[in-house]
C-alpha positions as CSV (number, residue, x, y, z in Angstrom):
1,M,-13.8,-18.5,1.9
2,N,-14.9,-19.7,-1.3
3,R,-17.4,-17.4,-3.3
4,R,-18.8,-18.5,-6.9
5,I,-17.6,-16.0,-9.5
6,G,-20.3,-13.5,-10.8
7,S,-20.1,-13.0,-14.5
8,I,-21.2,-9.9,-16.1
9,T,-20.3,-11.4,-19.8
10,S,-20.0,-14.9,-19.4
11,I,-18.2,-17.2,-21.8
12,P,-16.6,-19.6,-19.4
13,A,-14.1,-21.4,-22.2
14,W,-11.3,-21.5,-19.6
15,F,-13.2,-23.7,-17.0
16,M,-13.6,-26.3,-19.6
17,W,-10.1,-25.9,-20.5
18,I,-8.6,-26.2,-17.4
19,G,-11.1,-29.4,-16.8
20,S,-10.0,-31.3,-19.6
21,C,-6.2,-30.5,-19.7
22,L,-5.4,-30.2,-16.1
23,S,-5.7,-32.3,-13.2
24,V,-6.6,-29.9,-10.4
25,G,-6.5,-31.3,-7.0
26,N,-5.4,-30.2,-3.5
27,P,-1.9,-28.5,-3.7
28,A,0.6,-29.9,-1.0
29,L,0.3,-27.9,2.1
30,R,4.1,-28.1,2.9
31,A,6.0,-25.2,2.9
32,A,8.0,-24.1,0.0
33,S,11.6,-25.0,-0.1
34,F,14.4,-23.9,-2.3
35,A,17.0,-24.9,-4.6
36,P,19.4,-22.2,-6.5
37,V,19.6,-22.7,-10.3
38,P,23.2,-22.9,-11.1
39,N,24.9,-21.1,-14.1
40,T,22.5,-18.1,-14.5
41,K,23.7,-14.8,-15.7
42,V,20.8,-12.3,-15.7
43,I,21.7,-8.6,-14.8
44,H,18.6,-6.1,-14.9
45,E,19.2,-2.2,-14.2
46,Y,16.5,-0.3,-12.8
47,E,15.6,2.2,-15.3
48,L,13.3,5.3,-15.1
49,N,9.7,4.5,-16.4
50,N,10.6,0.7,-17.2
51,H,9.5,-0.3,-14.1
52,I,9.8,-3.7,-12.2
53,P,10.7,-6.6,-14.5
54,A,8.9,-9.7,-14.9
55,F,9.4,-13.5,-15.3
56,S,7.1,-15.7,-17.2
57,G,6.7,-18.0,-19.9
58,N,10.3,-19.1,-19.5
59,A,11.7,-15.9,-20.3
60,F,13.0,-13.0,-18.0
61,L,11.1,-9.7,-19.3
62,R,12.6,-6.4,-19.6
63,L,10.6,-3.4,-20.7
64,K,12.9,-0.9,-22.7
65,G,12.1,2.4,-23.8
66,N,8.9,3.3,-22.3
67,Q,6.9,6.3,-22.8
68,S,8.0,6.6,-26.2
69,P,6.4,5.9,-29.8
70,S,7.5,2.0,-29.7
71,P,8.3,0.9,-26.1
72,A,9.5,-2.6,-26.3
73,I,9.5,-5.6,-24.2
74,E,12.8,-8.1,-24.2
75,A,12.9,-11.6,-23.3
76,I,15.8,-12.9,-21.7
77,D,16.8,-16.8,-21.0
78,L,18.5,-17.7,-17.8
79,Q,21.9,-17.5,-19.2
80,G,21.3,-13.7,-20.2
81,N,20.6,-14.5,-23.9
82,L,18.1,-12.4,-25.8
83,I,15.4,-14.7,-27.2
84,G,12.7,-12.4,-27.9
85,F,11.9,-8.8,-28.9
86,T,8.5,-7.1,-29.1
87,S,7.8,-3.9,-30.1
88,I,4.6,-2.2,-29.4
89,V,3.3,0.4,-31.5
90,V,-0.3,1.7,-31.0
91,P,-1.5,3.2,-34.5
92,D,-1.6,6.7,-34.5
93,A,0.1,7.3,-30.8
94,R,2.8,10.0,-30.3
95,I,3.6,8.4,-27.3
96,T,2.8,5.1,-25.7
97,G,3.3,4.0,-21.9
98,I,3.2,0.3,-20.9
99,R,2.2,-0.4,-17.2
100,V,2.3,-4.0,-17.0
101,F,3.4,-7.1,-19.4
102,S,3.5,-10.8,-19.1
103,R,4.6,-13.6,-21.3
104,G,2.8,-17.1,-22.2
105,S,4.7,-20.4,-22.5
106,D,3.8,-20.3,-26.0
107,G,5.5,-17.1,-26.7
108,T,2.4,-15.1,-26.3
109,V,3.1,-11.7,-24.9
110,A,0.6,-9.3,-23.3
111,A,0.9,-5.6,-22.2
112,G,-1.7,-3.1,-20.8
113,G,-0.8,0.6,-20.8
114,W,-2.1,3.9,-22.3
115,S,-1.2,6.0,-25.3
116,E,-1.5,9.7,-26.4
117,S,-2.5,10.7,-29.7
118,Y,-1.0,13.5,-31.4
119,D,-4.1,16.2,-30.6
120,G,-3.6,15.1,-26.9
121,K,-6.1,12.3,-26.5
122,I,-5.3,9.7,-23.8
123,A,-6.6,6.4,-24.5
124,S,-6.0,2.8,-22.5
125,F,-5.3,-0.3,-24.5
126,L,-4.5,-4.1,-24.2
127,A,-1.8,-5.2,-26.7
128,V,-1.8,-9.2,-27.3
129,I,1.0,-10.4,-29.4
130,P,1.3,-14.1,-30.5
131,G,4.6,-15.8,-30.3
132,N,3.9,-17.3,-33.8
133,G,4.9,-14.1,-35.5
134,Q,1.6,-12.9,-36.5
135,P,0.9,-9.5,-36.0
136,P,-0.3,-7.8,-32.6
137,N,-3.8,-7.4,-32.0
138,I,-4.1,-3.7,-30.2
139,I,-7.5,-3.4,-28.2
140,R,-8.7,-0.1,-27.2
141,T,-10.1,-0.7,-23.6
142,N,-11.5,2.8,-22.5
143,P,-12.8,3.3,-20.0
144,Y,-11.1,0.6,-18.6
145,A,-7.6,1.0,-17.6
146,I,-5.2,-2.2,-16.7
147,R,-3.2,-1.9,-14.0
148,G,-2.4,-5.8,-13.3
149,L,-1.7,-8.4,-16.0
150,V,-1.0,-11.9,-17.0
151,V,-1.0,-14.2,-19.4
152,A,-2.5,-17.9,-18.4
153,A,-1.2,-21.4,-19.2
154,D,-4.1,-21.6,-22.2
155,G,-3.0,-18.3,-23.5
156,T,-5.7,-16.1,-22.5
157,V,-5.2,-12.8,-20.8
158,W,-6.1,-11.8,-17.1
159,T,-6.3,-8.3,-16.1
160,V,-7.3,-6.4,-13.2
161,G,-7.9,-2.7,-13.4
162,E,-10.3,0.4,-13.0
163,V,-12.9,2.0,-14.8
164,V,-12.2,5.5,-15.2
165,N,-14.1,8.9,-16.1
166,R,-17.1,7.0,-16.6
167,K,-20.6,9.1,-16.4
168,S,-22.9,5.8,-16.8
169,G,-22.0,1.7,-16.6
170,P,-20.4,-0.4,-17.3
171,A,-22.4,-2.8,-15.0
172,D,-19.0,-3.9,-14.2
173,A,-17.4,-1.1,-12.8
174,D,-16.4,-1.2,-9.5
175,L,-14.7,2.2,-8.3
176,K,-13.5,1.2,-4.9
177,G,-12.3,-2.3,-5.5
178,G,-11.2,-2.9,-9.1
179,T,-12.8,-5.1,-12.0
180,V,-11.1,-8.2,-13.3
181,R,-11.5,-8.8,-16.9
182,H,-10.7,-11.9,-18.6
183,F,-9.7,-11.6,-22.7
184,D,-9.0,-14.2,-25.1
185,R,-5.8,-14.9,-27.2
186,S,-7.2,-12.4,-29.7
187,G,-8.0,-9.7,-27.2
188,K,-12.2,-10.3,-27.1
189,L,-13.3,-9.9,-23.9
190,M,-14.6,-13.2,-22.6
191,E,-15.6,-12.3,-19.0
192,S,-15.8,-9.4,-16.5
193,L,-15.9,-10.0,-13.0
194,L,-16.0,-8.4,-9.4
195,P,-14.3,-10.8,-7.4
196,Y,-15.4,-9.3,-3.9
197,S,-16.6,-6.1,-2.7
198,A,-15.8,-6.3,1.1
199,L,-12.3,-4.9,0.9
200,N,-13.2,-1.6,-0.5
201,D,-10.2,0.6,-1.2
202,Q,-9.5,2.3,-4.4
203,L,-5.7,2.0,-3.9
204,R,-6.0,-2.0,-4.0
205,V,-5.8,-1.7,-8.0
206,Y,-2.6,0.4,-8.1
207,M,-0.8,-1.6,-5.2
208,G,-0.7,-5.3,-6.4
209,F,0.3,-7.9,-8.7
210,M,-0.9,-10.6,-10.9
211,A,0.3,-14.1,-11.2
212,A,-0.2,-17.5,-12.9
213,S,0.7,-21.2,-13.0
214,R,-0.6,-24.3,-14.9
215,D,-4.0,-24.2,-13.1
216,R,-4.6,-20.8,-11.5
217,V,-4.2,-17.3,-11.4
218,G,-3.7,-15.1,-8.7
219,W,-3.9,-11.3,-7.5
220,I,-2.5,-9.9,-4.4
221,S,-3.3,-6.4,-3.7
222,T,-3.4,-4.0,-0.9
223,G,-4.9,-0.1,0.0
224,D,-3.3,2.0,2.3
225,P,-4.2,3.0,5.7
226,H,-5.6,6.3,6.0
227,D,-8.0,8.1,8.6
228,G,-7.5,5.7,11.1
229,K,-8.8,2.7,8.8
230,A,-7.0,-1.0,9.0
231,R,-5.1,-2.0,5.6
232,L,-7.3,-3.4,3.3
233,G,-6.1,-6.2,0.7
234,A,-6.2,-9.7,0.1
235,Y,-4.4,-12.3,-1.9
236,V,-7.3,-13.9,-4.3
237,E,-6.9,-17.0,-6.2
238,F,-9.1,-18.1,-9.4
239,T,-9.0,-21.6,-10.0
240,G,-10.6,-24.5,-12.3
241,S,-13.5,-24.9,-9.9
242,G,-15.0,-21.6,-11.1
243,K,-14.7,-20.0,-7.7
244,V,-12.9,-17.3,-6.1
245,D,-10.5,-18.1,-3.2
246,E,-9.9,-15.3,-0.7
247,Y,-6.8,-15.4,1.7
248,P,-5.6,-12.3,3.8
249,L,-2.4,-10.7,3.3
250,P,0.8,-12.0,4.8
251,P,1.8,-9.7,7.6
252,I,3.1,-6.2,6.4
253,A,4.4,-3.2,7.6
254,P,1.2,-1.1,9.1
255,Q,2.2,2.3,8.1
256,A,4.0,2.4,4.8
257,G,2.6,3.0,1.1
258,A,4.3,0.6,-1.5
259,V,4.7,-2.9,0.7
260,L,4.0,-5.4,-1.9
261,Y,7.3,-6.7,-3.6
262,G,5.7,-9.6,-6.1
263,L,3.9,-12.5,-6.2
264,A,4.7,-16.0,-8.0
265,L,2.6,-18.9,-8.5
266,T,4.3,-22.4,-9.3
267,D,3.2,-25.3,-11.2
268,D,3.6,-27.4,-7.6
269,G,0.9,-25.3,-5.8
270,S,3.2,-23.0,-4.3
271,V,2.1,-19.1,-3.6
272,L,4.9,-16.9,-2.7
273,A,4.8,-13.3,-2.1
274,T,7.4,-10.6,-0.9
275,V,6.3,-7.8,1.4
276,L,7.7,-5.1,3.6
277,V,7.3,-6.3,7.4
278,S,9.3,-3.3,8.6
279,Q,11.2,0.0,7.9
280,D,13.9,-1.4,4.7
281,K,13.2,-5.1,5.5
282,E,11.6,-7.3,2.9
283,Q,10.1,-10.7,3.6
284,M,9.2,-13.7,1.5
285,F,6.1,-16.2,2.5
286,S,4.7,-19.2,1.4
287,L,1.0,-19.8,1.4
288,N,-0.3,-22.5,3.5
289,R,-4.0,-23.4,2.2
290,A,-4.8,-25.6,5.4
291,T,-4.4,-22.7,7.8
292,R,-5.2,-20.0,5.5
293,G,-2.1,-18.0,6.6
294,W,1.4,-17.4,5.5
295,E,4.7,-19.2,6.6
296,P,8.2,-16.9,6.2
297,V,10.4,-18.6,4.0
298,S,14.0,-17.9,2.9
299,P,15.6,-18.7,-0.4
300,P,19.4,-19.8,0.0
301,G,22.1,-17.5,-0.4
302,L,19.8,-14.3,-1.6
303,P,21.5,-11.0,-0.7
304,S,20.3,-8.6,1.8
305,G,18.7,-5.5,0.1
306,A,15.6,-4.7,-2.0
307,S,14.5,-7.8,-3.5
308,F,11.5,-8.1,-6.0
309,L,9.6,-11.6,-6.5
310,S,9.5,-10.8,-10.3
311,G,7.1,-14.4,-10.7
312,A,7.6,-17.6,-11.7
313,S,7.9,-20.0,-14.7
314,G,6.9,-23.7,-14.1
315,N,8.3,-24.5,-10.9
316,T,11.2,-21.9,-11.2
317,I,11.0,-18.4,-9.3
318,A,12.8,-15.3,-10.1
319,V,14.0,-12.6,-7.2
320,W,15.6,-9.4,-8.5
321,M,17.8,-7.3,-6.3
322,M,17.4,-4.0,-7.2
323,Y,20.6,-2.2,-5.9
324,T,23.1,-5.0,-7.0
325,K,21.3,-5.6,-10.5
326,E,21.6,-9.2,-10.1
327,V,18.4,-11.5,-10.8
328,H,18.5,-15.0,-8.6
329,F,16.6,-18.1,-9.6
330,Y,15.3,-20.9,-7.6
331,T,13.6,-24.2,-8.2
332,V,10.6,-24.5,-5.8
333,G,9.7,-27.5,-4.1
334,K,7.7,-28.9,-1.2
């Protein structure tokens, strides 16, 4: 279903940018194919509080020292070399926690999280760190708490989150479904969107991923079935036409909590998602826009075990194996 975005605050510069710089056509409809990227040497060990890694902006991203005075995001190339290091220091914060992070193709790093002051006050923030060595922009976002985030191809930052502890307003507060906010390179709010309201489940903002390619931004999310209600959620895609496309979720395990294991959008138009299909079994799917359904795909040589789709850069995806610590890279084609 196509639906025009309802903007509460509207400065739609990104639409004009996409229209002038990109050729946005109908992506190919064939299922994705995979070719392993040779000579890659990235290892990531799971660390408490440091969450699942990300792959975007030509780098594999690892969070280090989370929930400390100065957590940092490391950028690693496909041969395992450190190519970037971003320390996030929130002024007057005793401790800072990072929930989500992403990198743009120009080296811009963005992160969303929370900080606690020395007198115990909690505040939510968006950090945007330019890739040109300029100082970071730390923007307080209260009462909006960011749960998902991605740096788009134009350097702007898309987020999804929730408005918490509100007494009245703001007008874009969606307590059941999540609010999407779009920020410019400096962290200034450009738009605030309620992409849809039919899938009401507050857990959707916790159980999801965002991703971007050269011409679109995607958000996949799912609620948790309870009280006999069917699971709620969708894959939602923001395209250059100024509309929102909604697609159903891939087939997922009906009675599990955390069932989403990552999302990736590639420049050739592929949309890939890894989900839990049954107890202890993950499966990667490729979106077929013609049928509005998902086709199972299997990257060659991928070991069995807990696998997380960490994202994409260009037409390359990264899959992190939690137990073996290995990161497998594939070129995606159609």
